[in-house]
MDAnalysis code that builds the backbone (N, CA, C; Angstrom):
import MDAnalysis as mda
import numpy as np

u = mda.Universe.empty(180, n_residues=60, atom_resindex=np.repeat(np.arange(60), 3), trajectory=True)
u.add_TopologyAttr("name", ["N", "CA", "C"] * 60)
u.add_TopologyAttr("resid", np.arange(1, 61))
u.add_TopologyAttr("resname", ["UNK", "UNK", "UNK", "UNK", "UNK", "UNK", "UNK", "UNK", "UNK", "UNK", "UNK", "UNK", "UNK", "UNK", "UNK", "UNK", "UNK", "UNK", "UNK", "UNK", "UNK", "UNK", "UNK", "UNK", "UNK", "UNK", "UNK", "UNK", "UNK", "UNK", "UNK", "UNK", "UNK", "UNK", "UNK", "UNK", "UNK", "UNK", "UNK", "UNK", "UNK", "UNK", "UNK", "UNK", "UNK", "UNK", "UNK", "UNK", "UNK", "UNK", "UNK", "UNK", "UNK", "UNK", "UNK", "UNK", "UNK", "UNK", "UNK", "UNK"])
u.atoms.positions = np.array([
    [7.944, -3.079, 6.572],
    [6.997, -3.845, 5.523],
    [5.948, -1.942, 5.750],
    [6.121, -1.151, 4.871],
    [5.397, 0.258, 4.898],
    [3.762, -0.126, 4.162],
    [2.947, 0.400, 5.436],
    [1.893, 0.001, 4.578],
    [1.117, 1.383, 4.807],
    [-0.444, 1.466, 4.230],
    [-1.225, 2.746, 4.483],
    [-1.922, 2.115, 5.385],
    [-2.730, 2.793, 6.440],
    [-4.160, 2.065, 6.934],
    [-4.856, 2.888, 6.079],
    [-6.113, 1.718, 6.038],
    [-7.064, 2.155, 5.440],
    [-8.545, 2.353, 6.568],
    [-8.303, 2.095, 7.921],
    [-9.095, 1.993, 8.612],
    [-8.209, 2.478, 9.928],
    [-9.144, 3.061, 11.530],
    [-8.111, 3.606, 12.651],
    [-7.615, 2.343, 13.118],
    [-6.505, 2.434, 13.334],
    [-5.532, 1.334, 14.103],
    [-4.432, 1.592, 15.228],
    [-4.838, 0.620, 16.677],
    [-4.615, 1.044, 17.594],
    [-3.803, 0.107, 17.500],
    [-2.392, 0.964, 18.086],
    [-1.118, 0.249, 17.858],
    [-0.797, 0.145, 19.179],
    [0.345, -0.599, 20.096],
    [1.028, -0.313, 21.488],
    [1.702, 1.217, 21.137],
    [2.138, 1.909, 19.910],
    [2.744, 2.751, 20.323],
    [1.734, 4.048, 19.830],
    [0.723, 3.870, 19.511],
    [-0.625, 5.088, 19.114],
    [-1.618, 4.432, 18.461],
    [-2.463, 5.607, 17.722],
    [-3.451, 5.589, 17.164],
    [-2.521, 5.522, 15.542],
    [-3.283, 5.356, 14.662],
    [-2.693, 5.249, 13.413],
    [-4.143, 5.661, 12.616],
    [-4.179, 6.798, 11.903],
    [-5.461, 7.213, 11.278],
    [-5.398, 6.734, 9.696],
    [-6.454, 6.497, 9.474],
    [-7.188, 6.015, 7.833],
    [-6.142, 7.030, 6.884],
    [-5.161, 6.697, 5.987],
    [-4.483, 7.218, 5.035],
    [-3.205, 7.447, 5.809],
    [-2.759, 7.496, 6.693],
    [-1.454, 7.286, 7.508],
    [-0.348, 6.251, 7.243],
    [0.873, 6.187, 7.420],
    [1.804, 5.035, 7.383],
    [2.040, 4.534, 8.202],
    [2.173, 3.242, 8.104],
    [2.738, 2.446, 9.455],
    [3.163, 1.394, 9.038],
    [4.856, 1.253, 9.692],
    [5.804, 0.208, 9.494],
    [5.077, -1.167, 10.253],
    [5.060, -2.092, 9.442],
    [4.873, -3.189, 10.152],
    [6.003, -4.160, 9.366],
    [6.751, -4.560, 10.877],
    [8.178, -5.650, 10.891],
    [7.971, -7.384, 10.893],
    [6.829, -7.281, 11.122],
    [6.217, -8.966, 11.099],
    [5.876, -9.050, 9.276],
    [6.364, -9.815, 8.190],
    [5.127, -9.834, 7.150],
    [4.391, -10.683, 7.312],
    [4.034, -11.777, 8.346],
    [2.791, -12.093, 8.184],
    [1.402, -11.222, 8.705],
    [2.108, -10.565, 9.888],
    [0.887, -9.458, 10.447],
    [0.701, -8.322, 9.099],
    [1.614, -7.777, 8.446],
    [1.275, -6.952, 7.453],
    [0.532, -7.682, 6.419],
    [0.461, -8.962, 6.243],
    [-0.284, -9.943, 4.616],
    [-1.776, -10.027, 5.893],
    [-2.073, -9.851, 6.667],
    [-3.445, -10.552, 7.525],
    [-3.745, -9.327, 7.288],
    [-3.157, -7.486, 7.862],
    [-4.090, -6.308, 7.791],
    [-4.240, -6.352, 6.093],
    [-3.979, -6.364, 5.340],
    [-3.808, -6.387, 3.483],
    [-5.235, -7.309, 3.810],
    [-5.147, -8.452, 4.258],
    [-5.954, -9.351, 3.345],
    [-7.550, -9.349, 4.327],
    [-7.221, -8.543, 5.847],
    [-8.653, -8.155, 6.012],
    [-9.505, -6.479, 5.549],
    [-8.419, -5.850, 4.780],
    [-9.082, -4.751, 4.450],
    [-8.366, -3.569, 5.201],
    [-7.983, -3.794, 6.328],
    [-7.344, -2.585, 7.266],
    [-6.463, -1.806, 6.970],
    [-5.430, -2.087, 5.685],
    [-3.993, -1.447, 5.329],
    [-4.226, -1.812, 4.041],
    [-3.556, -1.471, 3.287],
    [-2.709, -1.215, 1.655],
    [-1.383, -1.436, 1.873],
    [-0.583, -1.757, 0.747],
    [0.984, -1.823, 0.048],
    [0.505, -0.596, -0.926],
    [0.932, 0.191, -0.789],
    [1.303, 1.335, -1.253],
    [1.990, 1.016, -2.722],
    [3.043, 0.116, -2.536],
    [3.909, -0.472, -3.499],
    [3.802, -0.768, -4.645],
    [2.375, -1.913, -3.988],
    [1.795, -2.645, -4.872],
    [0.677, -1.930, -5.771],
    [-0.006, -0.651, -4.767],
    [-1.118, 0.102, -5.517],
    [-0.792, 1.318, -6.460],
    [0.472, 1.319, -6.515],
    [1.385, 2.467, -7.097],
    [0.822, 2.097, -8.605],
    [0.660, 3.227, -9.562],
    [0.019, 3.108, -10.761],
    [1.215, 2.543, -11.482],
    [1.059, 2.236, -12.729],
    [2.737, 1.317, -13.537],
    [3.351, 3.298, -13.856],
    [4.486, 2.802, -14.210],
    [5.176, 4.057, -14.655],
    [5.238, 3.987, -16.155],
    [4.800, 4.711, -17.008],
    [4.800, 4.643, -18.058],
    [6.158, 4.746, -18.975],
    [6.424, 3.823, -19.803],
    [7.417, 3.687, -21.021],
    [7.638, 4.827, -22.208],
    [8.704, 4.640, -22.942],
    [8.528, 5.399, -23.945],
    [7.476, 4.370, -24.970],
    [7.350, 2.700, -24.905],
    [6.666, 1.721, -25.999],
    [5.258, 2.510, -25.719],
    [4.680, 2.615, -24.151],
    [3.419, 2.672, -23.774],
    [2.948, 3.931, -24.862],
    [3.829, 5.238, -24.831],
    [3.258, 6.493, -25.327],
    [3.593, 6.378, -26.800],
    [3.892, 5.453, -27.451],
    [4.462, 5.663, -28.615],
    [3.125, 5.533, -29.720],
    [2.267, 6.108, -30.461],
    [1.311, 6.054, -31.364],
    [1.664, 5.083, -32.228],
    [0.477, 4.235, -32.215],
    [0.298, 2.621, -33.297],
    [0.625, 2.807, -34.909],
    [1.534, 1.842, -35.470],
    [1.954, 2.157, -36.834],
    [0.228, 1.951, -37.198],
    [0.446, 2.916, -39.105],
    [-0.422, 2.888, -39.632],
    [-0.534, 1.486, -40.908],
])
């Protein structure tokens, strides 16, 4: 799972600065990092995509 670091993370492969991406293969570890606020799931925080239905003016 690809996450975005919210804090500086020290990993066996090196240091990940806030805002940088990190690949976490263990889903439980990824969920833990998200739960303590150390990382964010960019897919979950992405803005919803506008649809034609969302941009239609209301009917009179």
